[in-house]
C-alpha positions in Angstrom: 0.3 0.2 0.2 2.6 2.6 0.6 4.4 2.0 -2.8 1.0 2.6 -4.3 0.4 5.7 -2.2 3.8 7.0 -3.7 3.4 6.3 -7.3 0.0 8.2 -7.0 1.6 11.1 -5.5 4.3 11.0 -7.8 2.1 10.8 -10.8 -0.3 13.3 -9.3 2.4 15.6 -9.1 3.7 15.4 -12.7 0.3 15.6 -14.2 -0.4 18.6 -12.3 3.0 19.8 -13.5 2.4 19.5 -16.9 -1.1 20.7 -17.1 -2.3 24.0 -18.7 -2.8 26.0 -16.1 0.8 27.6 -15.8 -0.4 31.0 -17.8 -1.8 32.9 -14.6 -0.1 33.5 -11.2 -3.6 32.1 -9.7 -3.3 28.8 -11.9 0.6 28.6 -11.0 -0.1 28.8 -7.4 -2.9 26.2 -7.5 -0.9 23.7 -9.3 2.2 24.2 -7.0 -0.1 24.2 -3.9 -1.9 21.4 -5.3 1.5 19.3 -6.4 3.2 20.0 -2.6 -0.3 19.2 -0.8 -0.7 16.1 -2.6 2.9 14.8 -2.0 2.6 15.8 2.1 -0.8 14.9 2.5 -0.1 11.3 0.6 3.0 10.5 2.6 1.6 11.8 6.1 -1.6 9.9 6.0 0.0 6.8 3.8 -3.3 7.0 2.2 -4.9 8.0 -1.1 -7.3 9.9 0.7 -4.6 11.7 2.8 -3.4 12.4 -0.6 -6.3 14.0 -2.3 -7.5 16.1 0.8 -3.8 17.1 1.1 -3.9 18.3 -3.1 -7.6 19.6 -2.2 -6.2 22.0 0.6 -3.2 23.0 -1.0 -4.5 24.1 -4.5 -6.7 26.0 -2.7 -4.0 27.6 -0.5 -1.8 28.3 -3.5 -4.7 29.9 -5.7 -5.2 32.8 -3.0 -1.1 33.1 -2.6 -1.2 33.2 -6.5 -3.8 35.7 -6.4 -2.0 38.3 -4.3 0.9 38.0 -6.1 2.3 40.6 -8.5 6.1 41.1 -10.3 8.2 43.5 -8.7 11.9 44.7 -9.0 13.9 43.3 -6.0 17.5 43.4 -5.3 19.5 40.2 -4.6 22.4 40.2 -1.8 25.1 41.5 -4.0 22.8 44.5 -4.8 22.0 43.7 -8.2 18.2 44.5 -8.9 16.0 41.5 -11.0 12.4 41.1 -11.6 10.7 38.9 -8.9 7.4 38.4 -7.5 5.8 39.7 -4.4 3.0 39.4 -2.2 0.5 42.2 -1.7 
């Protein structure tokens, strides 16, 4: 059962990263949050149900975070400016 959970988590993570939802900040946040939530939920609970619940919660949280992001100019530790992502 443990191997089946790991395979499911890996498959769901790969499928979400290859989907076409990566065009908006909200979509990117939902995809990344869903993949991370699926992995954490599946590993923590050791069940498919935990992976599904974790994925749903992660996708919702990622969507909300992505919705409140915008492009901004940042400065790295060497003083060089670059375009990054900021959260409102």
